N, C-alpha and C positions, 0 to 999 in steps of 0.2 A: 764595348768592344767594336772595333771597326774592321770591315772586310772589303775587299774589292775583287772584281772579276770582269772579264771582257765579254761583250756581246757584239760580234762583228768587229768593227774598228773602234767601238765605243767602250770606254772604261766606266764601269758602274761602281760607285762607292756607297756603302751602306753601313748604318750603325745597328748593331744587334743589342736589344734590350731583353733580358730574361725576366720572366715573371711566373706566377703560378697558373697562368692560362693553360688550356689544353691543346690549342692549335697554334699554328704559325700565321702571323698577320703581317702583311706587307703594305706600307703606306708611303706615298710621296707627298711632301709638303711644299707649299708655294715657294719657299726659299730654295728649293732644289734638294732638300735633305731626304734621303731614303731611309726609313726606319723599319726594321724588322723586329717584331716582338715574338719571342718564342718561349716555349715551356722551359723551365730550368733543366740544365744538364743535357739539352738537345745538342747532338754532335753537329759540328759545322757542315759536314758533308750532307747531313739530312736537311739542314736549312738551305744549302745551296741547291740541292735537288728539288726543293719545293719552290724556290723563288726564281731560279734561272728560266724556267718556261714562261715566266711573266716579264722577261726582260724587255720585250718589244713594247709592252704596255708601260713599263717604267720609263723608258726613253721618251715615249709619246707624251707622258705626263710632264716630264722635265721640260721638254720642248714647248709644251703649251704654257707652262708657267713662265718660261723665259720670254715669251711674247709680251708679258706684262711687266717687264723690267726695261723700260726705255733708257737709252743712253743719256746720262746727265753730264753736260759739259762741266769742266772744272770751273769753280767760281772765280771770276776775275774782279769782282767788286768794282764794277764800272757802271755809270749811269745807263739806265734802260734794262739792266739785268734784273731777272725776277728772283725774289727770295720768299720763302714760305714762313708763315707763322700761324700756328693752330689751324692748319688745314687750308688756309687761304694763301693765294699768291699775291705778292706786292711788287710793283715796279720800283727799282731803286732810283732815287733822286738825290744827288749830292750838291749841296750848296756850300761852296768854299768861302771862308771868311779869314781875315788876317789874324784875328785874335778873338778870344772869348770862349765861353763854355760850350761844349758839344751838346746839341739837342737832337733828339730822334723822335719822329712821329710816324704813326701808321694811320692813314686816313684815306678813304675813297680809293683804295687799291694802290696807294703810293707809300713807299718806304722811304721817307724823307729824312736825310741827315744833314744838319748844318754844323760844320766843324772847320777848325783850322788844321786838323791833323790830316796827314796823307795816308794813314793806315786805317782804311774803312773796315777791313776784315776784323781788326781788334775791336772796333766799336760795335760791330754787329754781334760778334761772339760774346762780348760783355753783356749786351742786351739779352741775348738768348739765355745766358747763364742766370742773369737776374730774374727773368721771367720763369725759367724752369724751377728756380727755388720756390717760387710762390705757387705756380700752377700744379706742379707734381705733388706738393704737400697737400694742397686743397683736394686734389682728386683722390689721393690715398685716404685722407680723412673721410671723404664722402663714401668711398667703397667700404671702409671698415664699419660704417654705419649700416650700409645696405647688406653687408655680409658679415654678421657678428661672429661667425665661426673662426674668423682670423684674429679676433680681439684678444684671445688668450695668449697670443705670441708677442714677444718683446721685439717690435719691429722698428727699425731705423731706416731712413731713406736718404740717399745721396745721389749725385749724378756727376757724370763726366763725359767728355767726348770719347766715343769708342768707334773703331772702324769695322768690327766684325759681329757685333751683337747689339740687340736692343736693350738687354738688361741681364741681371744675374741676381741670384738670391742664395745666401749661405744659410746653413741650418740654424745659426744663431739669430736669424731674423734680419740680417743686413741686406737690404735691397739697393742695388746700384742700377740706375737707369742711364741710358745714353742721352746726353743733353740734346742731341739731334732730334729727339722725340718732340721737342717743343715746336717743331715745324709741322707736326702731324695734328690731325683733329683730336679733340679731347676723347672721343670714342676710341680711337686707336691707342691713345696713351693709356686709357683705362684697360684696354685689352692686355697690354704689356704688363701693367701692374698686377692684374688678376692672374696672368700667367705665372708671374714670379711668386705671388702669394700662394698659388696652388702647390708650388715646390716646397712650401713649408709642411704640407701634408704628404706629398709624394715627391721625394727628391729627384727621381729619374723620370724620363719621358716614357713611363709605362702606360699600359692600357688604363690602369686606374687613374693615372694623372689626367689623361685626355677625357676620361669619363667625368672626373671632377670638374674640369674646365668647361666641358660641354653642358654640364648641369647648371652652372652658374652663369655661363655666357654661351648660349646656343649658337650664336652667329660668329663665334670667334674666328672661324676660318675665313669668312668674308672680310672681317676687320684686318686680319693678318695679311691677306692678299692686297687690300687697299693700302695698308701701311707700306708694304714692299713696293707697290706700284708708285705711290706718291713720292716716296723718299729714295727711290732707286738712284 
């Protein structure tokens, strides 16, 4: 359930999650999400009366996190532009040829493409998709060994480019990752995979969900912040 209210000239939007907890909890996450966890059947008026006095703190937290979201220019796919792969930045080098097979190499900080095609964006995205197929599967297999509590679930993994989320998980074990994650470090990708795996146990972002995530990955908040900063 989502609510919104104003504090001064600022509109605050929040998501309410109900659980069997006894008190109302208010959290602001690096992506700017405001999550309120409340006891079941708590009236909206009671929740608002509890969280509104903390509005100044909420806005302060949101502004602090916004400082870690640098503006990223639209990709132009031109020589000299930087592109990420597994947490590292590479400078794009384009070698045009009249004919022949496209070749792509990452070496010494250079993202070198030799091609007769004019559509460098398609070449790079094809590279990302191919690498994501391998890397994401390898990381999932590694995590299932480290955390055997998830082995009892029938898990399938796929990926696609998404604009608004890093991943999703359905209750039948289908995990979908954002292909963009191939640009992030493996540690950040593992965080997203573990986040989605935890949803197999706790479907919602409840207190129990974050307790589970914190138990298996104590530094998840730092990894989340790094991910949002690096791929903003």
